[in-house]
C-alpha distance (Angstrom), angle and dihedral (degrees) to the residues before:
residue distance angle dihedral
M1 . . .
G2 3.72 . .
T3 3.88 93.8 .
S4 3.79 92.1 51.3
L5 3.81 90.2 48.1
M6 3.79 90.6 51.0
E7 3.86 92.8 47.1
S8 3.88 90.2 50.3
E9 3.85 89.5 52.2
A10 3.68 93.4 48.2
R11 3.81 94.5 52.6
P12 3.78 116.0 93.3
Q13 3.80 113.6 -101.6
V14 3.82 120.7 -131.7
P15 3.80 117.3 -145.5
G16 3.73 111.2 -114.1
V17 3.79 93.0 -130.2
R18 3.79 88.7 68.6
F19 3.80 90.0 71.5
L20 3.81 92.4 56.8
P21 3.76 96.1 97.5
N22 3.85 93.4 51.9
A23 3.81 88.0 46.5
I24 3.88 89.0 55.4
T25 3.84 90.9 49.3
V26 3.86 90.3 51.4
L27 3.75 89.2 50.0
A28 3.76 89.5 52.8
L29 3.78 90.0 52.0
C30 3.72 93.2 49.9
S31 3.83 90.0 49.1
G32 3.82 90.9 52.9
L33 3.72 92.8 50.1
S34 3.77 90.5 46.7
A35 3.79 89.3 61.8
V36 3.86 88.2 65.4
A37 3.81 89.8 53.3
F38 3.73 91.6 49.8
G39 3.77 90.0 48.9
L40 3.82 92.2 53.3
N41 3.82 87.7 54.6
Q42 3.82 89.6 47.4
Q43 3.82 92.4 -118.5
W44 3.83 92.6 141.8
L45 3.75 99.2 171.1
L46 3.71 92.4 51.5
A47 3.78 90.9 48.1
V48 3.84 92.3 54.7
G49 3.81 88.3 44.3
A50 3.81 92.2 53.5
I51 3.83 89.9 53.7
A52 3.87 89.6 48.1
A53 3.83 89.1 50.4
A54 3.76 88.8 51.5
G55 3.78 89.6 54.4
V56 3.81 92.0 50.3
L57 3.79 90.7 50.2
D58 3.83 91.4 46.3
S59 3.86 89.9 56.7
L60 3.80 91.2 53.4
D61 3.88 103.6 49.9
G62 3.77 94.4 66.9
P63 3.80 98.0 52.3
A64 3.79 89.2 42.7
A65 3.77 90.2 54.9
R66 3.73 93.1 49.9
L67 3.83 92.7 44.9
L68 3.71 92.4 51.5
N69 3.83 94.6 39.7
S70 3.82 91.3 -125.2
T71 3.81 102.0 125.3
S72 3.80 113.1 144.7
R73 3.72 139.1 163.0
I74 3.86 92.3 -111.5
G75 3.91 89.2 55.3
A76 3.76 90.0 53.2
E77 3.86 93.7 49.3
L78 3.84 90.7 45.4
D79 3.78 90.6 50.4
S80 3.88 91.4 52.3
L81 3.89 91.8 47.8
S82 3.81 89.6 49.2
D83 3.87 90.8 49.7
C84 3.78 92.0 49.1
I85 3.85 93.0 54.5
S86 3.81 98.2 35.6
F87 3.84 97.0 45.0
G88 3.81 103.2 21.6
V89 3.70 110.4 33.8
A90 3.79 101.0 26.2
P91 3.85 96.8 52.5
A92 3.76 91.8 44.8
L93 3.84 92.1 51.0
V94 3.84 91.5 46.1
T95 3.81 91.3 51.7
Y96 3.76 92.9 45.6
I97 3.79 93.4 50.0
W98 3.83 91.3 45.1
L99 3.82 100.5 49.9
L100 3.70 120.7 -23.9
R101 3.82 101.0 68.7
D102 3.85 93.0 58.8
E103 3.81 121.7 111.3
G104 3.78 92.4 10.0
R105 3.82 95.6 -75.6
A106 3.77 105.8 177.4
Y107 3.80 95.1 -168.5
G108 3.79 90.4 63.6
W109 3.72 94.1 69.5
V110 3.77 91.0 44.7
V111 3.85 90.6 54.0
C112 3.87 91.4 50.2
L113 3.86 89.4 49.2
L114 3.83 89.3 49.6
F115 3.88 92.5 50.6
A116 3.97 92.8 48.1
V117 3.81 90.9 47.3
C118 3.78 90.9 49.7
A119 3.80 90.7 52.1
A120 3.83 90.8 48.9
L121 3.84 91.2 49.7
R122 3.74 92.1 48.7
L123 3.82 92.8 52.6
A124 3.84 90.7 44.5
R125 3.82 90.2 55.7
F126 3.80 89.7 46.8
N127 3.83 91.3 53.4
S128 3.80 91.6 47.6
L129 3.83 90.0 57.3
L130 3.77 96.9 47.8
D131 3.81 94.6 97.1
D132 3.79 95.5 41.4
E133 3.84 120.6 94.4
P134 3.82 109.2 -118.6
K135 3.69 119.3 -123.6
P136 3.87 116.4 -97.7
W137 3.79 93.5 -113.0
A138 3.83 93.4 42.8
R139 3.77 96.5 60.5
G140 3.78 111.0 116.1
F141 3.84 92.4 26.7
F142 3.79 134.7 102.2
T143 3.76 122.7 -146.3
G144 3.83 103.3 -121.4
V145 3.62 126.8 -18.2
P146 3.90 113.3 -41.4
A147 3.81 117.9 -110.9
P148 3.93 94.1 -114.3
A149 3.82 91.3 51.6
G150 3.88 90.4 45.6
G151 3.76 93.3 49.8
L152 3.86 90.5 52.6
L153 3.79 94.4 42.5
S154 3.84 89.2 55.8
Q155 3.86 89.1 61.4
V156 3.83 95.4 57.2
P157 3.85 92.6 100.6
L158 3.85 91.0 49.9
L159 3.72 89.3 50.6
L160 3.81 94.0 51.1
Y161 3.83 89.9 47.5
L162 3.87 90.2 53.8
R163 3.77 91.3 51.3
F164 3.72 105.8 34.5
D165 3.84 101.2 20.9
D166 3.82 117.3 -140.6
G167 3.78 122.2 8.6
F168 3.73 141.4 125.9
W169 3.84 86.7 -66.9
S170 3.80 89.1 66.6
R171 3.84 97.1 52.3
P172 3.78 116.9 109.7
V173 3.75 98.1 -126.1
P174 3.94 96.2 50.8
V175 3.81 90.5 45.1
A176 3.83 91.8 48.4
L177 3.87 90.6 50.8
W178 3.81 90.1 47.0
M179 3.77 91.5 53.5
V180 3.84 91.2 50.5
L181 3.79 90.3 48.6
V182 3.81 94.0 53.6
G183 3.78 92.0 44.4
V184 3.88 89.0 52.1
L185 3.79 90.0 50.6
M186 3.82 90.9 53.5
V187 3.78 93.7 55.1
S188 3.87 96.2 36.4
R189 3.81 127.7 101.6
I190 3.80 93.7 -120.8
P191 3.77 108.4 128.4
S192 3.82 120.8 -127.0
I193 3.75 126.8 -166.4
A194 3.78 115.5 -108.7
L195 3.73 114.1 -128.8
K196 3.81 94.1 -135.1
S197 3.82 90.7 61.3
V198 3.75 94.0 56.9
R199 3.87 110.6 110.5
V200 3.79 121.9 -160.3
A201 3.82 121.8 -154.8
P202 3.86 113.6 -121.9
Q203 3.82 92.9 -119.7
A204 3.90 87.9 55.2
I205 3.77 96.6 54.8
V206 3.87 95.8 86.1
P207 3.83 93.4 49.1
M208 3.80 91.1 46.8
L209 3.77 91.5 52.0
L210 3.77 90.9 49.5
I211 3.84 90.8 50.3
L212 3.83 87.5 48.9
L213 3.70 91.0 51.6
V214 3.84 92.6 51.0
G215 3.75 89.6 46.0
V216 3.75 93.9 53.6
G217 3.82 90.5 48.4
F218 3.84 91.9 53.3
L219 3.78 88.7 43.5
V220 3.82 89.8 62.9
I221 3.77 93.0 45.5
E222 3.86 101.1 38.3
P223 3.86 106.6 14.3
E224 3.90 95.0 166.5
I225 3.79 95.4 49.5
V226 3.89 93.7 46.4
A227 3.78 90.7 46.5
V228 3.85 93.8 49.1
A229 3.81 91.9 45.6
G230 3.82 91.7 51.3
L231 3.77 93.3 47.0
L232 3.86 93.0 49.2
V233 3.81 90.8 49.0
Y234 3.75 87.7 53.0
L235 3.81 89.7 51.1
L236 3.70 94.0 48.1
H237 3.84 91.2 52.1
L238 3.85 89.2 68.6
P239 3.83 95.4 85.9
Y240 3.76 91.6 49.7
A241 3.82 90.1 49.0
G242 3.87 90.2 53.2
W243 3.80 90.1 49.4
K244 3.83 94.1 49.2
Y245 3.79 90.8 45.5
Q246 3.81 93.3 54.9
H247 3.87 90.3 41.8
L248 3.82 92.2 56.1
R249 3.73 90.9 44.6
R250 3.79 91.8 57.2
H251 3.92 95.3 44.7
P252 3.78 112.6 55.9
E253 3.69 91.8 179.8
L254 3.78 89.2 71.4
W255 3.81 94.4 54.8
P256 3.76 114.4 116.9
Q257 3.69 114.0 -107.0
P258 3.83 118.4 -123.6
K259 3.76 114.0 -106.7
S260 3.74 115.5 -114.1
R261 3.81 110.5 -124.9
R262 3.81 113.8 -133.3
P263 3.79 117.8 -153.5
R264 3.71 111.6 -101.5
R265 3.84 116.3 -118.7
S266 3.75 113.0 -136.6
S267 3.79 112.2 -121.4
R268 3.79 95.0 -158.1
V269 3.84 116.9 113.7
R270 3.71 110.4 -130.3
L271 3.77 118.3 -155.1
R272 3.74 119.4 -157.6
M273 3.77 114.1 -144.7
P274 3.89 116.5 -136.5
R275 3.73 113.3 -101.0
R276 3.81 117.2 -116.3
R277 3.70 130.4 -169.7
R278 3.81 117.4 -106.9
V279 3.81 114.1 -131.2
A280 3.79 120.8 -162.9
G281 3.79 117.1 -133.1
R282 3.78 129.6 -177.8
L283 3.70 119.4 -130.4
P284 3.85 124.0 -144.0
D285 3.85 91.7 -100.7
G286 3.83 90.4 56.8
S287 3.84 98.6 -104.8
V288 3.72 121.0 129.8
Q289 3.79 120.5 -120.9
L290 3.78 125.0 -166.6
R291 3.85 115.8 -141.7
L292 3.73 132.8 176.1
A293 3.75 114.9 -106.6
P294 3.78 115.6 -134.2
R295 3.62 116.1 -102.1
T296 3.85 112.5 -103.2
P297 3.78 111.5 -131.5
R298 3.79 115.5 -117.3
P299 3.81 115.8 -111.6
P300 3.78 112.0 -107.7
R301 3.72 117.5 -100.2
P302 3.86 114.7 -106.3
R303 3.79 112.7 -107.5
P304 3.82 114.9 -129.3
T305 3.70 116.3 -106.4
G306 3.75 128.8 -161.2
K307 3.77 124.4 2.4
A308 3.74 122.8 -18.2
Q309 3.82 116.9 -103.7
R310 3.74 124.3 -130.4
P311 3.87 117.1 -133.0
G312 3.81 86.2 -106.0
G313 3.70 91.7 60.8
S314 3.81 100.4 -116.2
D315 3.70 124.2 120.9
Q316 3.78 119.5 -98.2
T317 3.79 113.1 -112.1
């Protein structure tokens, strides 16, 4: 009992806040799996909202890990597994439960399998490129549509059905083709702009905040329409992203310059203890013990008396 207690005290303790990024990733995983439970209960809007919440959490774990300096390989692998389930398996199952399993359509399950496999392949390719240095013109771009965006894009037909009821968007064949299209976009080589690389001019901050305020207001009133509009705008940005990628590739003068890393200065105050002589003393049992000798005080400096002498020896007049 005493030995285990001493061993636990000797082990280095890790601050609990360092586990916050992994906790956010686990919450994203739980949110994605909850979408399947909402789909089984035919709560379609909550199912799509759970996938969107997983996307928001997925965008927070990376910055949190870099801010707390707690990035690790296990965190990256956990993030990829969470993305595969939340944005690959969960959207496929929600779509299958909603429409593609009716009337014994065998191709519906094949389409859902294809979408989930495309998400897994996209994340596997992303993990394989983690240790590679990105090309100068490719910084700020993703290769293919990211998994969170793909998982939300696959739910566009369901959002249209919730807002406008039946239509061509709720037919099995168009929905299956849409799922295949989104899956192909995830594994394609089409570049897409990373949100973290977008820069906003200082004079555009206030208009952007006003647009965000209006968007949030409409999101409360018409969540389906605002979500579909935002996803379609993201889909339409892909041609512009491809043009910008090729433009940067042909113009090296526009490549971002690598930032020079300055050595960090430690802010800790280091106190140096005064050195003392060690004196050996012999104990009664014959062993030698080292002890610190007390510091001897320095003698006071003599104060000058009389007149000051010049270097030549004559008195100062």
